[in-house]
KEKE-3310 file (N, C-alpha, C; in steps of 0.2 Angstrom, whole numbers, plus 5000, padded with zeros to 4 digits):
npx = (5175:5163:5157:5153:5147:5146:5139:5136:5121:5122:5117:5119:5133:5148:5154:5167:5175:5172:5178:5173:5165:5175:5182:5172:5171:5183:5183:5173:5179:5188:5180:5173:5158:5145:5137:5126:5122:5114:5120:5110:5102:5108:5108:5108:5104:5100:5113:5118:5123:5115:5110:5099:5098:5105:5110:5122:5128:5141:5145:5154:5146:5139:5125:5119:5126:5125:5117:5104:5099:5083:5077:5084:5087:5102:5113:5127:5137:5140:5147:5163:5171:5168:5165:5168:5162:5154:5153:5159:5149:5158:5149:5138:5130:5138:5148:5141:5139:5152:5153:5144:5149:5160:5156:5157:5169:5183:5179:5174:5182:5183:5185:5190:5198:5185:5186:5197:5195:5185:5193:5203:5201:5202:5207:5212:5221:5233:5238:5246:5258:5266:5278:5277:5267:5259:5259:5246:5230:5218:5203:5189:5186:5185:5195:5207:5208:5209:5221:5229:5228:5233:5246:5250:5244:5239:5227:5219:5203:5192:5179:5180:5176:5172:5171:5176:5179:5170:5164:5177:5187:5198:5207:5214:5227:5222:5208:5193:5183:5183:5177:5163:5163:5166:5155:5145:5148:5147:5134:5130:5136:5143:5156:5174:5184:5196:5211:5224:5240:5240:5246:5255:5260:5249:5243:5250:5245:5236:5242:5237:5242:5241:5240:5243:5240:5249:5259:5266:5258:5256:5253:5242:5239:5230:5223:5218:5203:5202:5203:5199:5203:5202:5206:5199:5191:5178:5174:5178:5192:5206:5212:5229:5243:5256:5271:5278:5287:5303:5301:5288:5289:5296:5286:5276:5284:5284:5271:5266:5268:5260:5247:5246:5247:5235:5225:5222:5219:5217:5221:5221:5232:5234:5245:5253:5265:5279:5272:5261:5244:5231:5225:5217:5205:5192:5183:5192:5197:5202:5207:5204:5208:5222:5225:5222:5232:5244:5244:5243:5237:5228:5216:5217:5229:5224:5215:5223:5230:5219:5214:5225:5224:5214:5209:5218)
npy = (4690:4701:4714:4731:4744:4761:4772:4781:4780:4763:4759:4769:4770:4771:4757:4755:4765:4768:4769:4763:4753:4745:4741:4734:4723:4717:4713:4704:4694:4689:4682:4689:4694:4705:4721:4734:4751:4767:4783:4790:4781:4777:4774:4779:4772:4768:4766:4758:4756:4756:4751:4752:4743:4733:4716:4712:4707:4709:4712:4713:4719:4729:4739:4729:4727:4725:4715:4716:4711:4708:4723:4726:4729:4730:4727:4736:4734:4721:4719:4716:4725:4742:4753:4769:4778:4788:4801:4818:4833:4839:4841:4846:4835:4824:4825:4821:4808:4803:4804:4795:4783:4782:4776:4763:4758:4751:4738:4736:4738:4753:4761:4775:4779:4786:4797:4804:4806:4816:4826:4829:4837:4838:4850:4857:4849:4849:4861:4858:4855:4866:4869:4861:4865:4876:4895:4900:4905:4905:4912:4922:4936:4949:4958:4952:4942:4950:4956:4945:4941:4953:4951:4939:4939:4929:4918:4904:4901:4894:4884:4880:4867:4860:4849:4838:4847:4857:4874:4880:4893:4902:4916:4928:4941:4953:4951:4956:4950:4946:4951:4949:4935:4933:4938:4930:4917:4920:4921:4908:4900:4900:4898:4900:4905:4896:4901:4899:4902:4902:4888:4886:4873:4865:4863:4853:4843:4837:4828:4812:4804:4788:4782:4769:4764:4774:4773:4776:4769:4770:4781:4792:4803:4818:4826:4842:4846:4854:4871:4871:4874:4866:4849:4839:4823:4822:4833:4832:4830:4821:4805:4799:4788:4789:4792:4789:4801:4807:4818:4817:4806:4811:4820:4810:4803:4813:4815:4803:4795:4802:4799:4785:4783:4789:4781:4782:4773:4772:4784:4798:4809:4825:4832:4845:4849:4853:4854:4850:4849:4844:4833:4819:4811:4808:4801:4794:4793:4784:4771:4762:4767:4767:4754:4749:4756:4752:4739:4736:4728:4737:4738:4726:4727:4737:4730:4720:4728:4732:4720:4717:4725:4720:4711:4697)
npz = (4798:4804:4796:4795:4784:4785:4774:4759:4748:4742:4730:4721:4718:4708:4701:4696:4701:4714:4730:4742:4738:4732:4744:4750:4741:4742:4755:4755:4747:4756:4764:4774:4782:4776:4780:4777:4780:4780:4785:4791:4798:4809:4827:4844:4859:4876:4880:4869:4852:4837:4821:4807:4793:4779:4776:4765:4749:4736:4719:4704:4693:4682:4686:4693:4705:4719:4731:4742:4758:4768:4776:4792:4810:4818:4832:4833:4841:4840:4829:4820:4813:4809:4795:4792:4780:4773:4762:4763:4764:4779:4791:4805:4805:4800:4810:4821:4819:4821:4835:4840:4835:4842:4854:4851:4852:4862:4858:4845:4830:4822:4807:4797:4813:4823:4833:4829:4816:4817:4823:4815:4803:4785:4778:4789:4796:4789:4794:4805:4799:4794:4787:4776:4767:4755:4755:4766:4772:4785:4787:4793:4791:4779:4777:4781:4771:4760:4762:4762:4748:4742:4745:4739:4727:4715:4719:4727:4733:4745:4752:4769:4774:4763:4748:4735:4726:4725:4725:4724:4720:4708:4710:4701:4701:4696:4698:4704:4712:4725:4737:4733:4733:4746:4752:4747:4752:4766:4767:4766:4776:4793:4794:4793:4778:4767:4760:4748:4741:4723:4714:4701:4696:4697:4684:4679:4686:4701:4713:4720:4734:4741:4757:4768:4784:4788:4779:4762:4748:4735:4720:4711:4697:4695:4683:4678:4668:4652:4653:4666:4683:4694:4699:4703:4702:4702:4696:4683:4682:4676:4679:4680:4678:4691:4699:4716:4722:4728:4736:4739:4747:4758:4763:4767:4777:4786:4790:4792:4805:4814:4808:4809:4823:4827:4822:4808:4795:4781:4770:4760:4753:4746:4734:4726:4715:4725:4737:4750:4751:4756:4768:4767:4777:4779:4769:4759:4742:4727:4726:4716:4704:4706:4708:4695:4687:4693:4697:4710:4725:4733:4741:4747:4755:4764:4771:4776:4786:4794:4799:4806:4817:4825:4840:4845)
capx = (5173:5157:5159:5147:5148:5141:5141:5131:5118:5126:5114:5121:5140:5151:5158:5173:5178:5171:5183:5170:5163:5181:5184:5167:5172:5189:5181:5169:5183:5191:5175:5169:5151:5144:5131:5127:5117:5114:5121:5104:5099:5112:5104:5111:5099:5101:5120:5120:5123:5112:5108:5094:5101:5104:5115:5124:5133:5142:5148:5157:5141:5136:5118:5117:5132:5124:5111:5103:5094:5078:5079:5084:5091:5107:5117:5133:5142:5141:5152:5170:5173:5163:5169:5165:5164:5150:5156:5158:5152:5160:5145:5137:5127:5144:5152:5137:5140:5158:5152:5140:5153:5165:5154:5158:5176:5187:5177:5173:5187:5180:5190:5195:5196:5180:5188:5202:5192:5182:5197:5208:5198:5208:5210:5215:5226:5239:5241:5251:5264:5267:5284:5275:5261:5259:5256:5239:5227:5211:5200:5182:5186:5187:5201:5212:5208:5211:5228:5233:5228:5237:5253:5251:5242:5235:5226:5213:5198:5187:5176:5185:5174:5169:5173:5175:5181:5164:5165:5184:5188:5204:5206:5220:5229:5217:5201:5189:5177:5184:5172:5157:5163:5166:5148:5141:5150:5145:5127:5129:5138:5147:5163:5179:5187:5203:5214:5231:5243:5239:5252:5255:5261:5243:5242:5253:5241:5236:5244:5234:5246:5237:5244:5240:5243:5254:5265:5263:5258:5256:5250:5239:5239:5223:5225:5212:5201:5204:5199:5198:5208:5201:5208:5195:5188:5171:5173:5181:5199:5208:5217:5234:5248:5261:5276:5279:5293:5307:5298:5282:5291:5297:5280:5273:5288:5283:5264:5264:5268:5254:5241:5246:5246:5228:5221:5219:5222:5216:5222:5223:5235:5235:5251:5254:5272:5282:5268:5255:5238:5226:5226:5210:5204:5185:5181:5197:5196:5208:5210:5203:5213:5229:5225:5222:5238:5250:5243:5244:5231:5227:5211:5220:5234:5220:5212:5229:5231:5213:5214:5230:5222:5209:5212:5220)
capy = (4695:4704:4721:4735:4750:4767:4775:4784:4774:4758:4758:4774:4770:4769:4751:4756:4771:4769:4765:4759:4747:4740:4738:4729:4718:4714:4710:4698:4689:4686:4678:4693:4696:4713:4724:4741:4756:4774:4787:4793:4776:4776:4776:4777:4771:4764:4764:4754:4759:4751:4754:4749:4742:4727:4712:4713:4704:4713:4709:4718:4719:4736:4739:4724:4726:4724:4712:4718:4707:4712:4728:4724:4733:4726:4730:4737:4731:4714:4719:4716:4731:4747:4757:4776:4779:4792:4807:4824:4838:4838:4846:4843:4828:4820:4825:4818:4801:4801:4804:4789:4777:4782:4772:4756:4757:4748:4732:4736:4742:4758:4764:4777:4780:4792:4802:4808:4809:4822:4831:4830:4839:4838:4856:4859:4845:4851:4866:4855:4854:4872:4868:4857:4868:4883:4900:4898:4909:4903:4918:4924:4943:4950:4962:4947:4938:4955:4956:4939:4942:4958:4949:4933:4940:4924:4914:4899:4902:4888:4883:4876:4860:4858:4843:4836:4853:4862:4880:4882:4898:4905:4924:4931:4947:4958:4949:4960:4947:4943:4954:4946:4929:4933:4939:4924:4912:4922:4920:4901:4897:4905:4895:4904:4902:4895:4904:4897:4904:4897:4884:4884:4866:4861:4862:4846:4838:4837:4821:4809:4798:4784:4779:4763:4764:4779:4772:4777:4763:4772:4788:4794:4810:4820:4832:4846:4847:4860:4877:4871:4875:4860:4843:4833:4818:4824:4839:4831:4828:4814:4801:4796:4785:4793:4789:4792:4804:4807:4823:4813:4801:4816:4822:4805:4802:4818:4815:4796:4793:4805:4796:4779:4784:4791:4776:4783:4767:4773:4791:4800:4816:4829:4835:4849:4851:4851:4856:4846:4854:4842:4826:4817:4806:4806:4796:4795:4789:4783:4764:4758:4770:4765:4747:4748:4758:4749:4732:4735:4726:4742:4736:4720:4730:4740:4725:4717:4733:4732:4714:4716:4729:4716:4707:4690)
capz = (4802:4803:4794:4793:4780:4785:4768:4755:4745:4738:4723:4716:4717:4702:4703:4693:4704:4721:4735:4747:4734:4732:4750:4752:4737:4745:4762:4754:4744:4761:4768:4779:4781:4775:4782:4775:4782:4779:4791:4795:4801:4815:4833:4851:4864:4881:4880:4864:4846:4832:4814:4802:4786:4776:4775:4758:4744:4730:4713:4699:4687:4682:4687:4697:4709:4726:4733:4749:4762:4771:4781:4799:4814:4821:4837:4830:4846:4838:4823:4822:4810:4806:4791:4792:4773:4770:4759:4766:4768:4786:4794:4811:4805:4800:4816:4826:4818:4824:4842:4841:4833:4847:4859:4849:4853:4858:4856:4838:4826:4818:4803:4801:4820:4823:4837:4826:4810:4820:4826:4810:4796:4780:4777:4795:4799:4786:4798:4809:4795:4790:4782:4770:4764:4752:4759:4767:4777:4786:4790:4791:4790:4773:4777:4781:4765:4755:4764:4759:4741:4740:4746:4735:4720:4712:4725:4727:4739:4745:4759:4774:4775:4756:4746:4728:4721:4725:4728:4723:4715:4707:4709:4699:4704:4694:4699:4709:4715:4732:4741:4731:4735:4753:4754:4745:4757:4772:4768:4766:4782:4797:4794:4789:4771:4767:4754:4747:4735:4718:4712:4694:4695:4696:4677:4677:4690:4708:4714:4726:4737:4746:4763:4772:4791:4788:4774:4755:4744:4728:4719:4704:4696:4693:4678:4677:4662:4649:4655:4673:4688:4699:4696:4706:4697:4703:4691:4676:4682:4672:4682:4676:4682:4694:4704:4722:4722:4735:4740:4742:4753:4763:4766:4770:4783:4791:4793:4793:4812:4817:4805:4812:4830:4828:4819:4801:4791:4774:4770:4754:4753:4739:4733:4720:4715:4731:4742:4753:4751:4760:4771:4767:4781:4780:4764:4753:4735:4723:4727:4710:4699:4708:4707:4688:4684:4696:4699:4718:4728:4738:4746:4751:4760:4769:4775:4781:4791:4798:4802:4811:4823:4828:4845:4843)
cpx = (5166:5158:5153:5150:5143:5143:5135:5127:5122:5124:5117:5129:5142:5156:5165:5178:5178:5175:5179:5167:5169:5183:5179:5169:5178:5187:5177:5174:5187:5186:5172:5162:5149:5137:5132:5121:5119:5116:5115:5100:5103:5108:5109:5105:5101:5108:5122:5119:5120:5111:5103:5097:5100:5110:5116:5129:5134:5145:5150:5152:5138:5128:5115:5123:5131:5117:5110:5097:5088:5081:5079:5088:5096:5111:5124:5139:5144:5145:5159:5173:5168:5167:5165:5167:5159:5155:5155:5152:5153:5156:5143:5134:5133:5147:5148:5138:5146:5157:5149:5145:5159:5163:5155:5165:5178:5185:5176:5179:5183:5186:5187:5193:5191:5182:5192:5200:5188:5187:5203:5205:5203:5211:5213:5221:5233:5242:5246:5258:5266:5273:5282:5270:5262:5257:5249:5236:5220:5208:5193:5182:5189:5193:5207:5213:5211:5219:5232:5233:5232:5245:5255:5249:5237:5234:5220:5209:5193:5184:5180:5183:5170:5173:5172:5176:5175:5166:5173:5184:5196:5203:5213:5221:5224:5210:5198:5184:5178:5179:5165:5157:5162:5158:5143:5142:5147:5138:5125:5131:5142:5154:5168:5181:5194:5206:5222:5233:5242:5246:5251:5256:5254:5241:5245:5249:5241:5237:5240:5239:5242:5242:5240:5243:5249:5260:5262:5263:5258:5253:5247:5239:5232:5224:5218:5210:5202:5200:5197:5204:5208:5203:5204:5192:5181:5169:5176:5188:5200:5213:5222:5239:5253:5265:5276:5286:5297:5304:5291:5283:5293:5291:5277:5277:5286:5276:5262:5263:5262:5247:5241:5244:5238:5223:5218:5222:5222:5216:5224:5226:5235:5241:5252:5261:5275:5278:5262:5249:5232:5228:5219:5209:5196:5182:5186:5195:5203:5211:5209:5207:5220:5230:5226:5229:5244:5250:5244:5237:5230:5222:5214:5225:5230:5217:5217:5230:5225:5213:5219:5229:5217:5212:5213:5214)
cpy = (4697:4712:4725:4741:4755:4771:4778:4778:4770:4758:4763:4774:4768:4763:4751:4761:4771:4765:4761:4753:4742:4737:4733:4722:4714:4710:4704:4692:4686:4682:4682:4694:4703:4715:4731:4745:4763:4778:4789:4787:4773:4778:4774:4777:4766:4762:4760:4758:4754:4755:4749:4749:4735:4722:4712:4709:4709:4709:4714:4717:4725:4735:4734:4722:4725:4720:4713:4713:4711:4717:4726:4729:4728:4730:4730:4735:4724:4713:4718:4723:4735:4752:4764:4779:4784:4798:4813:4827:4836:4843:4843:4836:4823:4819:4821:4810:4798:4800:4797:4783:4777:4777:4765:4754:4756:4741:4731:4740:4747:4761:4769:4779:4787:4798:4807:4810:4816:4828:4832:4832:4840:4845:4860:4855:4847:4857:4864:4854:4860:4872:4865:4860:4874:4888:4900:4903:4906:4909:4919:4932:4944:4954:4957:4943:4943:4956:4951:4939:4947:4956:4944:4934:4935:4919:4909:4901:4897:4887:4878:4869:4858:4852:4842:4842:4858:4868:4883:4887:4900:4912:4926:4938:4953:4957:4953:4957:4944:4945:4950:4939:4928:4934:4933:4918:4913:4921:4912:4898:4902:4903:4900:4901:4900:4898:4901:4901:4899:4894:4882:4877:4862:4859:4855:4841:4839:4829:4818:4803:4795:4781:4774:4763:4768:4778:4772:4770:4764:4779:4788:4801:4812:4827:4836:4846:4853:4866:4877:4872:4869:4854:4837:4829:4819:4829:4838:4830:4821:4811:4798:4793:4790:4789:4793:4795:4805:4813:4821:4809:4805:4818:4816:4803:4807:4817:4808:4793:4796:4801:4789:4779:4785:4787:4778:4778:4769:4781:4793:4808:4819:4833:4839:4852:4848:4852:4851:4851:4851:4835:4823:4811:4804:4801:4796:4791:4788:4776:4761:4760:4767:4758:4745:4750:4754:4742:4731:4733:4731:4740:4730:4722:4734:4735:4721:4722:4733:4726:4713:4720:4725:4712:4700:4685)
cpz = (4800:4802:4792:4789:4781:4779:4765:4751:4741:4731:4718:4715:4710:4703:4700:4696:4711:4726:4740:4744:4734:4738:4752:4748:4740:4751:4760:4751:4750:4766:4773:4777:4781:4777:4780:4778:4780:4785:4795:4799:4807:4822:4839:4855:4870:4882:4874:4857:4841:4826:4810:4795:4783:4775:4767:4755:4738:4725:4708:4692:4687:4682:4691:4702:4717:4727:4741:4752:4765:4776:4788:4803:4818:4826:4834:4835:4844:4832:4825:4819:4808:4802:4791:4785:4770:4768:4763:4762:4776:4790:4801:4811:4804:4807:4822:4825:4821:4832:4844:4840:4839:4853:4857:4851:4861:4856:4849:4835:4821:4814:4798:4808:4821:4827:4833:4819:4812:4821:4821:4803:4791:4779:4783:4798:4796:4790:4803:4806:4791:4785:4776:4765:4760:4757:4760:4773:4778:4790:4788:4789:4783:4772:4777:4774:4760:4756:4761:4751:4739:4741:4741:4728:4717:4717:4723:4734:4739:4752:4763:4774:4768:4754:4739:4723:4721:4729:4728:4718:4715:4706:4707:4702:4702:4695:4705:4712:4722:4737:4740:4734:4742:4755:4753:4750:4764:4773:4768:4773:4787:4798:4790:4782:4772:4760:4754:4741:4729:4716:4705:4692:4695:4689:4675:4681:4697:4710:4721:4728:4742:4751:4767:4779:4791:4783:4767:4752:4736:4726:4712:4703:4693:4689:4677:4669:4659:4651:4663:4677:4693:4695:4699:4701:4697:4698:4685:4676:4679:4676:4677:4681:4685:4698:4711:4722:4729:4739:4743:4748:4759:4767:4770:4777:4788:4794:4795:4800:4815:4815:4808:4819:4831:4824:4812:4796:4784:4773:4763:4754:4746:4739:4726:4720:4721:4737:4744:4754:4755:4762:4772:4771:4782:4776:4758:4747:4732:4722:4720:4705:4700:4706:4699:4685:4687:4697:4706:4721:4734:4744:4750:4757:4766:4773:4779:4787:4796:4802:4807:4818:4827:4834:4843:4846)
residu = (UNK:UNK:UNK:UNK:UNK:UNK:UNK:UNK:UNK:UNK:UNK:UNK:UNK:UNK:UNK:UNK:UNK:UNK:UNK:UNK:UNK:UNK:UNK:UNK:UNK:UNK:UNK:UNK:UNK:UNK:UNK:UNK:UNK:UNK:UNK:UNK:UNK:UNK:UNK:UNK:UNK:UNK:UNK:UNK:UNK:UNK:UNK:UNK:UNK:UNK:UNK:UNK:UNK:UNK:UNK:UNK:UNK:UNK:UNK:UNK:UNK:UNK:UNK:UNK:UNK:UNK:UNK:UNK:UNK:UNK:UNK:UNK:UNK:UNK:UNK:UNK:UNK:UNK:UNK:UNK:UNK:UNK:UNK:UNK:UNK:UNK:UNK:UNK:UNK:UNK:UNK:UNK:UNK:UNK:UNK:UNK:UNK:UNK:UNK:UNK:UNK:UNK:UNK:UNK:UNK:UNK:UNK:UNK:UNK:UNK:UNK:UNK:UNK:UNK:UNK:UNK:UNK:UNK:UNK:UNK:UNK:UNK:UNK:UNK:UNK:UNK:UNK:UNK:UNK:UNK:UNK:UNK:UNK:UNK:UNK:UNK:UNK:UNK:UNK:UNK:UNK:UNK:UNK:UNK:UNK:UNK:UNK:UNK:UNK:UNK:UNK:UNK:UNK:UNK:UNK:UNK:UNK:UNK:UNK:UNK:UNK:UNK:UNK:UNK:UNK:UNK:UNK:UNK:UNK:UNK:UNK:UNK:UNK:UNK:UNK:UNK:UNK:UNK:UNK:UNK:UNK:UNK:UNK:UNK:UNK:UNK:UNK:UNK:UNK:UNK:UNK:UNK:UNK:UNK:UNK:UNK:UNK:UNK:UNK:UNK:UNK:UNK:UNK:UNK:UNK:UNK:UNK:UNK:UNK:UNK:UNK:UNK:UNK:UNK:UNK:UNK:UNK:UNK:UNK:UNK:UNK:UNK:UNK:UNK:UNK:UNK:UNK:UNK:UNK:UNK:UNK:UNK:UNK:UNK:UNK:UNK:UNK:UNK:UNK:UNK:UNK:UNK:UNK:UNK:UNK:UNK:UNK:UNK:UNK:UNK:UNK:UNK:UNK:UNK:UNK:UNK:UNK:UNK:UNK:UNK:UNK:UNK:UNK:UNK:UNK:UNK:UNK:UNK:UNK:UNK:UNK:UNK:UNK:UNK:UNK:UNK:UNK:UNK:UNK:UNK:UNK:UNK:UNK:UNK:UNK:UNK:UNK:UNK:UNK:UNK:UNK:UNK:UNK:UNK:UNK:UNK:UNK:UNK:UNK:UNK:UNK:UNK:UNK:UNK:UNK:UNK:UNK:UNK:UNK:UNK:UNK:UNK)
# end
């Protein structure tokens, strides 16, 4: 197949951790042709979607992991598969690319399905499953956030469309910084904040469960660094092996059909203790860590699912 990757700069990826690199490597092993482009080089004109980028080959050699051909512009309607793999923030630039990629379907398989990526933001999709999540409020008004903190005492406050652990704060019961944080965030954006009751189980790790076409294939645990509340690997969280528990399977059984129906082939959910906290559909990570710990060919399973969606 002809496969295009819409992603952040390929030269900067960590080949031992980056999921997009692993997906490209697996595609190449299957004989698929690779094309890489930056989201800013996506163009709609005259009813066609095109991108300026490079034909690409990859290899597992640090510092020499990608060879790019001459820069050229290709009509993406000629692709078999386009991967939507740039990292958040989930801003209007990101959302605009999903609108443009919509125009490729159904003749081109876009993964994950861009219409539903746009309409299933990770911190909002969980609201469809209130029975699975910790006490949560989404609000712009300070009085609503204060009332939530008064009720729950120890809380986490974070941007609604943030990523990688950026801007995540823990406010204990006696912490008086809520108003200052609210003022800071209000100066940065017009978006509401999300607050959740702090879950002490996070000290034991924030589990990432990977689902392929709605089914769990494995999990890793992300343990916060000493002195940190956040467990994201971007901010020093340590990955460890983990098992998919019965509770994890209950969560996956509840959300899996919706993800499958809406074309979300590669999804990573975050689970702390018994609670679902996020459903990551934009650019999930964790493939390589899971493959190392459990010996599962996660990238291969993802490609099996993608290939099965192509017309015969």
